[in-house]
Each structure stands twice: as structure tokens, then as C-alpha cells.
C-alpha positions as CSV (number, residue, x, y, z in Angstrom):
1,M,-29.7,10.6,10.7
2,K,-26.6,11.2,8.4
3,N,-24.4,9.7,5.9
4,H,-21.2,8.6,6.7
5,L,-18.4,7.4,4.2
6,H,-15.3,5.2,5.0
7,F,-12.2,4.1,3.0
8,D,-10.5,1.6,3.2
9,P,-6.9,1.9,1.2
10,V,-5.9,-1.5,0.5
11,G,-4.4,-1.0,-2.3
12,G,-3.8,2.8,-1.6
13,V,-5.3,5.8,-3.3
14,A,-5.7,7.1,-6.7
15,G,-8.0,9.6,-8.5
16,D,-9.7,6.6,-10.8
17,M,-9.6,4.1,-8.0
18,F,-11.7,7.0,-5.8
19,A,-13.9,7.7,-8.7
20,A,-14.2,3.8,-8.8
21,A,-15.3,3.1,-5.9
22,M,-17.5,5.9,-5.6
23,L,-19.1,4.5,-8.8
24,D,-19.1,1.1,-7.5
25,T,-21.1,2.2,-4.3
26,F,-23.5,4.5,-6.3
27,P,-24.0,3.7,-9.6
28,K,-26.9,6.3,-10.0
29,L,-24.1,9.4,-9.8
30,L,-22.6,7.5,-13.5
31,T,-24.9,9.8,-15.7
32,P,-24.4,13.1,-13.6
33,C,-20.8,12.3,-13.3
34,L,-21.1,12.0,-17.0
35,D,-22.8,15.2,-17.6
36,D,-20.3,17.0,-15.2
37,L,-17.3,16.0,-16.8
38,R,-19.0,17.2,-20.6
39,A,-19.4,20.1,-19.3
40,S,-16.1,20.9,-18.2
41,G,-15.2,20.2,-21.1
42,V,-12.8,17.2,-20.5
43,L,-15.0,14.8,-22.7
44,E,-13.5,16.8,-25.5
45,H,-10.4,15.2,-25.2
46,V,-11.0,11.6,-23.6
47,D,-13.3,8.9,-23.6
48,I,-14.4,7.4,-19.9
49,N,-15.5,3.9,-20.0
50,L,-16.4,1.9,-16.1
51,E,-15.0,-1.4,-16.5
52,S,-16.1,-4.6,-14.2
53,G,-13.6,-7.0,-13.4
54,K,-11.1,-8.6,-11.2
55,S,-8.5,-8.0,-8.5
56,Q,-7.5,-11.1,-6.6
57,S,-10.2,-12.8,-7.6
58,L,-12.4,-9.9,-6.3
59,A,-15.3,-7.8,-8.2
60,V,-13.8,-4.6,-8.5
61,Q,-14.7,-1.4,-10.8
62,R,-12.3,0.2,-13.0
63,F,-12.5,4.1,-14.0
64,N,-11.0,3.9,-17.5
65,V,-9.5,7.1,-19.1
66,E,-8.3,7.0,-22.5
67,L,-7.1,10.1,-24.5
68,K,-9.1,10.7,-27.8
69,S,-5.7,11.9,-29.8
70,E,-2.3,11.6,-29.7
71,S,-1.5,15.0,-28.9
72,P,-4.1,16.9,-27.2
73,P,-3.9,20.4,-26.0
74,A,-1.9,20.6,-23.3
75,T,-3.0,22.3,-20.2
76,S,0.5,22.4,-18.1
77,H,0.1,25.7,-15.6
78,Y,-2.0,26.2,-12.7
79,K,-4.0,29.0,-13.7
80,D,-4.7,27.4,-17.1
81,I,-6.6,24.8,-15.4
82,V,-8.5,26.9,-13.0
83,A,-9.4,29.5,-16.5
84,M,-10.3,26.4,-18.5
85,L,-12.8,25.1,-15.2
86,A,-13.8,28.5,-14.7
87,N,-15.0,29.3,-18.3
88,S,-17.0,25.7,-18.2
89,Q,-20.6,24.9,-17.9
90,L,-19.9,23.0,-14.4
91,D,-22.7,23.6,-11.8
92,Q,-21.2,25.8,-8.9
93,G,-20.6,23.0,-6.4
94,V,-18.7,20.9,-8.7
95,L,-16.8,23.9,-9.6
96,S,-15.9,24.7,-6.2
97,C,-14.9,21.3,-5.4
98,A,-12.6,20.8,-8.5
99,L,-10.9,24.0,-7.8
100,A,-10.0,23.6,-4.3
101,L,-8.7,19.9,-5.2
102,F,-6.0,21.9,-7.7
103,H,-5.7,24.0,-5.3
104,L,-4.0,21.7,-3.1
105,L,-2.1,20.4,-5.4
106,G,-0.8,23.7,-6.8
107,T,-0.1,24.5,-3.3
108,A,1.6,21.1,-3.1
109,E,3.5,22.6,-6.4
110,S,4.2,25.3,-5.0
111,R,6.0,24.6,-2.2
112,V,8.1,21.8,-3.3
113,H,9.2,24.0,-6.1
114,G,9.9,27.3,-4.3
115,V,7.6,29.2,-7.0
116,A,4.3,31.2,-6.9
117,L,0.9,29.3,-7.1
118,D,-0.3,30.7,-10.7
119,D,3.7,29.7,-11.9
120,V,2.9,26.4,-10.9
121,H,3.4,24.3,-14.1
122,F,1.8,20.8,-13.6
123,H,3.5,17.8,-15.7
124,E,1.9,14.6,-14.7
125,V,-1.4,15.7,-13.3
126,A,-1.8,18.3,-16.2
127,D,-2.2,15.3,-18.3
128,W,-6.0,15.0,-19.3
129,D,-6.8,12.0,-17.7
130,S,-5.5,13.5,-14.5
131,V,-7.9,16.4,-15.2
132,A,-10.7,13.8,-15.6
133,D,-10.0,11.8,-12.5
134,V,-10.3,15.5,-10.5
135,V,-13.4,16.5,-12.4
136,A,-14.6,12.9,-11.7
137,A,-13.9,13.1,-8.1
138,A,-15.2,16.8,-7.4
139,S,-18.8,15.9,-9.3
140,L,-19.2,12.8,-6.9
141,I,-17.9,14.2,-3.7
142,E,-20.6,16.9,-4.7
143,R,-23.8,14.6,-6.0
144,C,-23.2,11.8,-3.3
145,G,-25.0,13.1,-0.4
146,V,-22.3,12.4,2.6
147,D,-22.1,14.4,5.4
148,T,-18.5,13.1,6.9
149,W,-15.8,11.0,5.9
150,S,-12.8,8.9,7.4
151,C,-9.8,6.7,6.3
152,G,-7.5,3.9,7.5
153,A,-3.9,5.1,7.2
154,L,-2.9,5.0,3.9
155,P,0.0,2.9,2.4
156,V,2.7,5.3,1.1
157,G,4.8,2.5,-0.7
158,S,8.5,2.6,-0.9
159,G,11.4,2.5,-4.1
160,L,11.4,5.1,-6.5
161,V,9.0,6.8,-9.2
162,K,9.9,7.5,-12.8
163,T,8.8,11.8,-12.7
164,Q,9.8,14.7,-15.1
165,H,12.9,15.1,-12.2
166,G,14.2,11.6,-12.9
167,L,13.8,9.1,-10.3
168,L,12.7,10.3,-7.3
169,P,11.7,8.3,-3.7
170,V,8.2,7.3,-2.9
171,P,6.2,9.2,-1.9
172,A,7.1,12.0,-4.6
173,P,7.6,15.1,-2.7
174,A,4.2,16.7,-3.9
175,T,2.4,13.5,-2.4
176,L,4.3,13.7,0.7
177,E,3.5,17.3,1.3
178,L,-0.3,16.6,0.7
179,L,0.2,14.1,3.3
180,K,0.6,15.8,6.1
181,G,-1.7,15.4,8.9
182,L,-3.1,12.2,7.3
183,P,-2.5,9.0,8.7
184,S,0.0,6.6,6.4
185,W,1.8,3.3,7.0
186,D,4.6,1.5,5.0
187,D,2.9,-2.1,4.4
188,G,5.9,-3.6,2.2
189,Q,4.3,-3.5,-0.8
190,P,7.2,-1.6,-3.3
191,G,6.0,1.3,-5.8
192,E,4.1,4.6,-5.7
193,R,0.6,3.6,-3.5
194,V,-1.1,7.2,-2.9
195,T,-0.7,9.7,-6.4
196,P,-0.9,13.1,-5.9
197,T,-4.5,13.1,-7.1
198,G,-5.5,10.6,-4.5
199,A,-3.5,12.2,-1.5
200,A,-5.4,15.7,-2.8
201,I,-8.5,14.4,-2.7
202,M,-7.8,12.5,0.9
203,S,-6.8,15.9,2.0
204,Y,-9.4,17.9,1.2
205,L,-12.6,15.2,2.7
206,L,-10.4,15.0,5.7
207,K,-8.9,18.0,6.4
208,T,-11.1,20.9,4.9
209,N,-14.6,19.5,4.3
210,S,-15.4,17.4,7.3
211,T,-15.9,18.4,10.9
212,D,-14.8,15.3,12.2
213,S,-11.1,14.3,13.5
214,I,-8.9,12.2,10.8
215,V,-9.1,8.5,12.2
216,S,-8.6,4.9,11.0
217,A,-12.4,4.0,13.2
218,R,-15.1,4.0,11.6
219,P,-18.0,5.2,13.3
220,A,-20.9,2.9,14.7
221,G,-24.1,2.9,12.2
222,R,-25.9,0.6,9.9
223,V,-24.2,-0.2,6.9
224,C,-25.8,0.7,3.8
225,A,-23.7,0.0,0.9
226,S,-20.4,-0.4,-0.3
227,G,-17.8,-0.4,-3.6
228,M,-14.3,-1.3,-4.5
229,G,-12.3,0.3,-7.4
230,A,-9.0,-0.9,-8.6
231,G,-6.2,0.5,-9.8
232,K,-4.0,-1.0,-12.7
233,R,-1.2,-2.3,-10.9
234,S,-1.2,-6.0,-9.6
235,L,-0.3,-6.4,-5.7
236,V,1.9,-9.0,-4.4
237,N,-0.9,-11.5,-1.6
238,K,-3.6,-8.3,-1.7
239,P,-5.9,-6.6,-4.6
240,N,-4.9,-3.5,-5.1
241,V,-8.1,-2.0,-4.4
242,L,-9.9,1.3,-2.6
243,R,-13.2,0.4,-0.4
244,C,-15.5,2.3,0.4
245,T,-18.6,1.5,3.1
246,L,-21.6,3.9,3.1
247,I,-22.5,3.8,6.9
248,E,-26.2,5.8,8.0
249,C,-25.5,7.4,11.6
250,D,-27.4,8.9,14.5
251,E,-26.9,12.9,13.8
252,S,-25.2,13.2,17.3
253,A,-22.2,10.0,15.8
254,T,-18.7,11.1,14.4
255,A,-16.1,8.5,13.5
256,T,-15.1,10.0,17.2
257,D,-18.1,9.9,19.0
258,L,-19.1,7.3,21.6
259,D,-22.8,6.3,21.4
260,Q,-25.3,8.9,22.4
261,A,-26.4,7.7,25.8
262,T,-22.7,7.2,27.0
263,T,-21.9,10.6,26.0
264,A,-24.5,12.6,27.2
265,L,-23.9,10.7,31.0
266,L,-20.4,11.3,30.5
267,L,-20.7,14.7,29.9
268,G,-23.4,15.5,31.8
269,T,-21.7,14.3,35.0
270,A,-18.4,16.8,34.7
271,D,-18.4,20.6,36.4
272,F,-14.8,21.0,36.4
273,E,-11.9,22.2,33.8
274,H,-11.2,19.2,31.4
275,Q,-11.2,17.4,28.3
276,V,-12.7,14.2,27.1
277,D,-11.4,12.7,24.1
278,Q,-10.9,8.6,23.0
279,V,-7.8,6.6,22.0
280,A,-7.5,3.1,21.2
281,Q,-5.8,0.5,23.5
282,L,-4.5,-2.5,22.3
283,S,-4.1,-5.4,24.7
284,F,-2.5,-8.6,24.6
285,A,-0.5,-11.8,26.3
286,I,2.7,-13.0,26.3
287,D,4.2,-15.9,27.6
288,D,6.9,-17.5,25.0
289,M,9.2,-14.4,25.3
290,S,11.7,-13.8,27.8
291,P,11.8,-10.8,30.1
292,E,15.0,-9.5,28.1
293,E,13.5,-9.8,24.8
294,L,10.0,-8.2,25.7
295,A,11.4,-4.9,27.5
296,V,13.2,-4.6,24.2
297,A,10.0,-4.8,22.0
298,L,8.1,-2.8,24.2
299,Q,10.3,-0.2,24.4
300,F,10.4,-0.1,20.2
301,I,6.6,0.4,20.7
302,R,6.8,3.0,23.2
303,Q,9.4,5.3,21.2
304,S,6.9,5.1,18.3
305,D,4.4,8.1,17.1
306,G,0.6,8.1,18.1
307,V,1.5,6.0,21.3
308,F,1.0,7.6,24.5
309,D,1.6,4.8,26.7
310,V,2.8,0.9,27.2
311,S,2.5,-1.0,30.5
312,H,2.3,-4.5,31.3
313,Q,2.4,-6.9,34.3
314,V,2.7,-10.7,35.2
315,S,0.0,-13.3,35.6
316,F,-0.8,-16.9,35.1
317,G,-2.4,-17.8,32.2
318,K,-3.3,-22.0,30.8
319,K,-1.3,-24.4,32.6
320,G,0.1,-22.6,35.6
321,R,2.3,-20.4,32.5
322,M,3.4,-17.2,33.7
323,M,2.6,-14.6,31.0
324,F,2.8,-10.6,30.7
325,D,-0.2,-8.9,30.0
326,V,0.2,-6.2,27.4
327,T,-1.6,-2.8,27.3
328,V,-0.8,-0.2,24.6
329,L,-2.5,3.0,24.8
330,C,-1.8,5.0,21.5
331,A,-4.0,7.9,19.0
332,T,-7.2,5.9,17.4
333,N,-5.6,7.2,13.8
334,F,-2.0,5.6,14.1
335,E,-4.0,2.1,15.5
336,P,-4.0,0.2,12.2
337,V,0.3,1.2,12.3
338,I,0.4,0.2,16.1
339,S,-1.2,-3.0,15.9
340,R,1.0,-3.9,13.1
341,Q,4.5,-3.1,15.1
342,C,2.9,-5.3,17.8
343,F,2.5,-8.1,15.6
344,T,5.8,-7.7,14.3
345,E,7.8,-7.0,17.8
346,T,6.2,-9.8,19.8
347,S,5.2,-13.3,19.2
348,T,1.4,-12.4,20.3
349,L,-1.1,-14.1,17.7
350,G,-3.7,-11.8,18.3
351,L,-5.1,-8.3,20.0
352,R,-8.0,-6.8,21.8
353,V,-8.5,-3.4,20.3
354,Q,-11.3,-1.0,21.6
355,C,-11.2,2.7,21.8
356,I,-12.1,3.9,25.2
357,T,-12.8,7.2,26.4
358,R,-10.3,9.8,28.6
359,R,-10.9,12.1,30.5
360,V,-7.6,14.5,30.7
361,L,-7.4,17.6,33.0
362,Q,-5.6,20.6,31.7
363,R,-2.0,20.5,31.9
364,E,1.0,22.8,30.5
365,Q,4.7,22.1,29.8
366,L,7.1,24.5,32.0
367,S,10.8,24.7,32.1
368,V,12.0,26.1,35.6
369,V,16.4,27.0,36.6
370,D,17.7,26.5,39.8
371,K,20.6,26.5,41.5
372,V,21.3,22.6,40.1
373,G,20.3,23.2,36.6
374,E,17.3,23.3,34.2
375,A,14.3,21.2,35.1
376,G,11.2,20.0,33.2
377,I,7.7,21.0,35.2
378,K,4.4,19.8,34.4
379,Q,1.6,21.8,35.8
380,V,-1.8,20.8,36.0
381,L,-5.4,22.4,36.8
382,R,-6.9,20.4,39.0
383,P,-10.4,20.2,41.1
384,L,-10.7,20.2,44.4
385,P,-13.4,18.9,46.2
386,I,-16.9,20.0,46.3
387,E,-17.5,22.2,49.5
388,Q,-20.9,23.0,48.7
389,P,-23.6,21.3,46.0
390,G,-22.2,22.8,42.4
391,V,-19.2,24.6,43.6
392,V,-15.6,23.6,42.6
393,Q,-12.7,25.2,43.6
394,D,-9.2,24.6,41.4
395,Q,-5.7,25.0,41.5
396,H,-2.7,24.3,39.7
397,T,0.2,21.6,41.1
398,T,3.0,20.4,39.7
399,K,5.6,18.1,39.3
400,I,9.3,17.6,38.2
401,E,9.8,15.8,35.5
402,S,11.0,11.9,36.5
403,N,14.1,12.6,34.3
404,D,15.2,15.5,35.8
405,L,15.2,14.1,39.3
406,R,17.6,11.1,38.3
407,R,20.8,13.6,37.8
408,M,20.3,13.9,42.2
409,P,21.6,10.8,44.2
410,G,19.5,10.1,47.2
411,L,15.4,9.8,48.2
412,Y,15.8,13.2,50.6
413,A,17.5,14.9,47.9
414,R,15.4,14.0,45.0
415,R,12.2,14.8,47.4
416,Q,13.5,18.1,48.3
417,R,14.5,19.6,45.0
418,A,10.8,18.4,43.7
419,L,9.4,20.4,47.1
420,E,12.0,23.7,46.3
421,L,10.6,23.5,41.8
422,S,7.4,23.4,42.4
423,T,7.2,25.8,45.7
424,K,9.5,28.4,43.2
425,V,6.4,27.5,40.1
426,I,4.0,28.8,42.6
427,N,5.5,31.8,44.1
428,T,6.7,32.9,41.0
429,D,3.7,32.2,38.4
430,V,5.7,30.6,35.9
């Protein structure tokens, strides 16, 4: 068995919210966390208080950091923070994690400012409360005993945020850099929802400290504990919390795995070149939109990032009314965003969401030029029927992109060009 931790960023992610949620889930880690903060030297400048409270009537924890003096010595530069931590009494595992988090923050700042890493001058991140958040996060990550991590799509917020460089759009430049590769969405709430420290923590957990895919869906398993850490802001119609759930999984399970028996059955019966992955399938029925309205709505969904396919068919529902059955296939990490779009673009009141497995043949996108012009070609490695038990022969098949055929009038002309292009690809081994 292994431990998996899933985060639901209802209100967003910040360093203090992460620490509070983790300590609410793992209360026994409070004393080791304070010991690590003391060993790092941070407690010489700040006081830490874990406070119980409410957010939209939900019981939460808040990780409060208060400065001990009005003008503590500044940490300012990346190299100063690294030197301070490296010369501290921190446990090696916690130190490595804290340095990795600051390296992510420093690298993001260096890219957005165009300076060398050692020359990065932190502003808000250099405050002692932010240093305390990073060290606390490193301590909790290192000591919680969690094997794998996953997180729902991060709300990015909107509007402007006050920085040392003046007012900048949300997310701030360094935060936006750290969010690359992570699922995100706009939940309609204004203000900064993910801080640079929060983005660095999630980037570290999901991209550098986990072998799993970055997905929003939690894995199957037994729920062992949960906790909620709250931020200081109040949001409209939702609590400003980060929730984490500790799940005990089978050793073979990950956030994108099938159950063990199904995986063994599927992967053990295929003897040809292909990939097995998972996609989210959203299904819903529409009986109160006109065909014109639905066509426009589905086109918006089809063009969204993370969507693989959108299809619909006519059927008959209650009271003999004609309706449209809609199916959307999308990447699992985009499922919350696409589900929201289905609700905003169509009149459906409910979605059926499931994670399904695909077998995908190896394919290659080619470009071929003939007398008519340039055309896109999909070349696929396709298995042939088995001639003898255990023997499989493969061959390449080709198909011209339909958009490139539309420019030619006439059915037989289109078929002839498709044949000529396919023959050219095979003969020239493009």
C-alpha cells in the first residue's frame, strides 16, 4: 500500500494555506515542523501560530506568521537565502526540499526579469513570513510519508495585484511562469488566488517530486484523513480554503491508473505497437436547445484546450421528445475546466463523468507537396491480422487531412488525390 495526497484548491493555493491544510491533516507534524523552523533560524525573526477558525462556516486551520520586530534583517537575494539555509541546522532532507522550492522561485524570477539566478532580488518572497512558509512546507512534505500527489485545476484569479513593480495583471509574472504545465481555470473570483510560493509548492510536488501524471482526478483507495487550510481573504459564495485528502492506495495504483485487475487484463492481451492512456468522458443530454444553438455551443467546446473530440447524436427522451446525446472526450487534467464550459455553453443540468481507457496506435503527422499544393498526412503504424499464433505483422497506413481535400471539387477527384498522396508517402518513405 502507498499513501497519496490529493489537493482541492477551492480558494487557491498559498504557502500558509498549504501549511495549514497539511497540519490539519497531519496534526502530529506540528512539533517537528516548529523544530525545523527553529533549526533554520527563521524563528529568530517570526512567531508561528496555528489557529482554528471558520471560512464560510467551515472549520479550518490558519498558519499565522508574525514578525518579531518592525525591521528584521532583509534576506533580499536568492543567493543570500540559499546561503542562510545551507548554513543552518536543518535536517538534510528538509533542507534539500526547501532549496528546491527556492530554486523554482528563483528560476521563475530570473526568467521574467532576464537576470542570472544568483542576481535575482526577491521582493515579497524575501519577506520572513514567506521564508517561514517555504521552510514549513518543506518540513511537512519531507515528513508526511506521502508517496504520490495530485491536484485539481488551480484558480488563477483576475484583476490587478500590487507589486514592487507597480500594478500587474493576475497572475503575477513569476506566478504565471511557475504555473506552466499545471491545470488552471478562471472561477470568476477577482484577486490573486495563487501566490508565487503556492505555485512553487504545487510545481515541485506535481512536476518534480511525483512519478504520476499531473491530473485533477484522485485515485481509487481508502480515505484516511483530510484537512483544510484557509487564507486570510474572504471570497464570494465559496470558502477560501485548500483541502487535502490522504488516500491509501494499492501499490500499483496511481492517479491515472485503472484498477489492478483491469490493467492486467488490458495490458496482457495486446501484442502490437500502441499506447494505453486514460481520458475523461463527459456525457449529457440536451432537449431544450435548437440545433443552431447547440452547434455553436459544441464548436466552442471543441476548440478548447484539452478537448480531443466532441460528438452528438439524435435520440428520443421522455414524453417522446427529440434530444441530442452529447459526448466530450478530454484530457483528465482539463476535466474540471471542460465540465464548467459544458454548463456555461449548454443548457444541461448534469454531466456524467467517467475516466475511460484508450488504446492509441502510433501516429505521425507529415506534410507532402504535389502539383495541387501542400497537404497534411496522418501516417499510422497499424497491425495486420495474426497469421500464426504469437506473430504480428505491422504496416504503415496513410490518410490525407480532410481539410486539405475540401479545396478540390468532385468526389472522385478527392479520392484520386488521396490515393496519389498516400502512394507518394509510401514510395518516398517520408
